[in-house]
C-alpha positions as CSV (number, residue, x, y, z in Angstrom):
1,M,13.7,-39.8,-18.0
2,S,13.0,-36.7,-15.9
3,V,9.6,-35.2,-15.9
4,L,10.8,-31.8,-14.5
5,V,8.4,-29.2,-15.8
6,C,8.6,-26.4,-13.2
7,G,11.3,-24.8,-11.1
8,P,11.7,-24.9,-7.3
9,K,9.9,-21.6,-6.7
10,L,6.9,-22.5,-8.8
11,A,6.7,-25.9,-7.0
12,T,6.8,-24.2,-3.6
13,C,4.1,-21.8,-4.7
14,G,2.0,-24.7,-5.9
15,I,2.4,-26.5,-2.5
16,V,1.4,-23.3,-0.6
17,F,-1.6,-22.6,-2.8
18,S,-2.7,-26.3,-2.6
19,I,-2.5,-26.4,1.1
20,W,-4.6,-23.2,1.3
21,G,-7.1,-24.6,-1.3
22,V,-7.5,-27.9,0.5
23,I,-8.2,-26.2,3.9
24,M,-10.5,-23.6,2.4
25,L,-12.5,-26.0,0.2
26,A,-12.7,-28.7,2.9
27,M,-14.2,-26.2,5.3
28,L,-16.6,-24.9,2.7
29,G,-17.6,-28.5,1.9
30,I,-18.3,-29.2,5.6
31,F,-20.4,-26.0,5.9
32,F,-22.4,-26.8,2.8
33,K,-23.0,-30.4,4.0
34,T,-24.3,-29.1,7.3
35,H,-26.6,-26.7,5.4
36,S,-25.2,-23.5,6.7
37,A,-27.7,-20.6,6.3
38,V,-24.9,-18.1,5.7
39,L,-24.0,-19.8,2.4
40,I,-27.6,-19.7,1.0
41,E,-26.5,-17.1,-1.6
42,D,-23.9,-19.6,-3.0
43,V,-26.5,-22.3,-3.7
44,P,-27.9,-22.2,-7.2
45,L,-31.6,-21.9,-6.2
46,T,-34.5,-21.4,-8.7
47,E,-38.1,-20.3,-8.0
48,E,-39.3,-23.9,-8.2
49,D,-36.8,-25.0,-5.4
50,M,-38.2,-22.3,-3.1
51,A,-41.9,-23.1,-3.8
52,G,-43.8,-25.0,-1.1
53,D,-42.7,-26.1,2.3
54,N,-40.6,-29.0,1.1
55,L,-36.9,-28.2,1.5
56,T,-35.5,-31.4,0.2
57,N,-34.6,-29.8,-3.1
58,V,-32.7,-27.0,-1.3
59,Y,-30.9,-29.5,0.9
60,G,-30.1,-31.6,-2.2
61,L,-28.5,-28.5,-3.8
62,Y,-26.6,-27.8,-0.6
63,D,-25.2,-31.4,-0.7
64,Q,-24.3,-31.1,-4.4
65,V,-22.3,-27.9,-3.8
66,G,-20.6,-29.5,-0.8
67,Y,-19.7,-32.5,-2.9
68,N,-18.2,-30.1,-5.6
69,C,-16.1,-28.5,-2.9
70,F,-14.7,-31.8,-1.7
71,V,-13.9,-32.8,-5.3
72,A,-12.0,-29.5,-5.8
73,A,-10.1,-30.1,-2.5
74,G,-9.1,-33.5,-3.9
75,I,-7.8,-31.9,-7.1
76,Y,-5.8,-29.5,-4.9
77,V,-4.3,-32.6,-3.1
78,L,-3.2,-33.9,-6.5
79,V,-1.7,-30.5,-7.4
80,A,0.2,-30.5,-4.0
81,A,1.5,-34.0,-4.7
82,F,2.7,-33.0,-8.2
83,S,4.4,-29.9,-6.8
84,F,6.0,-31.9,-4.1
85,C,7.4,-34.3,-6.7
86,Q,8.7,-31.3,-8.7
87,M,10.5,-30.0,-5.6
88,K,12.2,-33.4,-5.0
89,L,13.2,-33.5,-8.7
90,N,14.6,-30.0,-8.5
91,K,16.6,-30.9,-5.4
92,R,18.0,-34.0,-7.0
93,K,19.0,-32.0,-10.1
94,D,20.7,-29.3,-8.0
95,S,22.6,-31.7,-5.6
96,P,25.8,-33.4,-6.8
97,S,25.3,-37.0,-7.6
98,A,26.8,-39.6,-5.2
99,T,27.8,-41.9,-8.0
100,S,29.7,-39.2,-9.9
101,T,33.4,-39.8,-10.1
102,A,34.2,-36.5,-11.7
103,P,36.3,-34.2,-9.5
104,R,34.6,-31.3,-8.0
105,V,35.6,-27.9,-9.4
106,S,35.8,-25.1,-7.0
107,L,35.2,-21.6,-8.4
108,A,37.5,-18.8,-7.4
109,P,36.0,-16.0,-5.4
110,R,34.8,-13.1,-7.4
111,P,37.0,-10.0,-7.2
112,Q,35.5,-7.4,-5.0
113,R,34.5,-4.0,-6.5
114,P,36.2,-1.0,-5.0
115,S,34.0,0.6,-2.4
116,R,32.9,4.2,-2.4
117,F,34.0,4.6,1.2
118,P,37.2,3.1,2.8
119,R,36.6,0.5,5.4
120,S,38.5,2.2,8.2
121,S,35.9,2.4,10.8
122,P,32.6,0.8,11.9
123,A,30.8,4.0,11.2
124,I,31.1,3.4,7.4
125,S,29.4,0.0,7.7
126,L,26.7,1.4,9.9
127,C,25.9,4.4,7.6
128,G,26.4,2.8,4.2
129,S,25.7,5.4,1.6
130,L,23.9,7.8,3.9
131,P,25.1,11.4,3.9
132,G,27.2,11.1,7.0
133,P,27.6,9.6,10.5
134,L,26.1,12.7,12.0
135,L,22.7,11.1,11.4
136,F,23.5,8.5,14.0
137,G,25.4,10.8,16.4
138,L,28.7,9.2,15.5
139,D,30.6,12.4,14.8
140,F,33.4,11.5,17.2
141,L,34.6,8.6,15.0
142,D,37.6,9.0,12.7
143,L,36.2,8.3,9.2
144,G,39.5,7.9,7.4
145,P,41.3,10.1,4.9
146,G,39.4,12.2,2.5
147,L,36.0,12.1,4.3
148,P,34.2,14.9,6.0
149,R,35.1,15.3,9.7
150,T,33.3,17.1,12.4
151,T,35.3,19.5,14.5
152,P,33.8,21.1,17.6
153,R,33.2,24.8,17.5
154,S,34.7,26.9,20.2
155,T,32.2,27.5,23.0
156,D,30.4,30.7,22.9
157,S,30.4,32.1,26.4
158,D,26.9,33.6,26.0
159,L,25.2,30.4,24.8
160,G,27.4,27.8,26.4
161,S,26.7,25.3,23.6
162,Q,29.0,23.2,21.5
163,A,27.6,22.6,18.0
164,P,29.7,20.6,15.6
165,I,30.8,22.1,12.3
166,V,31.3,19.9,9.3
167,S,34.6,20.5,7.6
168,T,34.7,19.4,4.0
169,T,38.5,19.6,3.7
170,P,40.4,16.3,4.2
171,I,42.5,16.0,7.3
């Protein structure tokens, strides 16, 4: 009987959170056990605990909070172990059984949808659905039939420049 209660993504998330929780709570437990002054606001102190010069009550509360952190870290270890077992069960469920004698069925490849652009040049795969290869300076490539093509403008003798013109008629 399988005890599979969560999928592979939830099991992975449980492991990641558990590792973080164990590290974080173990460090907090250590700092509380060493009576770190920075964590004084997290210790449930009352007026009676602060009265007098005797700090044994304060140190006792520090130790109690540190103990609680270690218990919570232990619970996170149990959650990590449970998540790890769930990951193993998911992998076992997804992998084909070695004892199975049934023939493996291979699925036929899915038919490809027609592309918006013909695959006649590498410029199409670089540009994808962008407005045109001019964005990448690839105006010299042949884009295939029916696509805009750039043609050089005749040089103006005064300016001496060659600016490309986009022609929208198919070649």
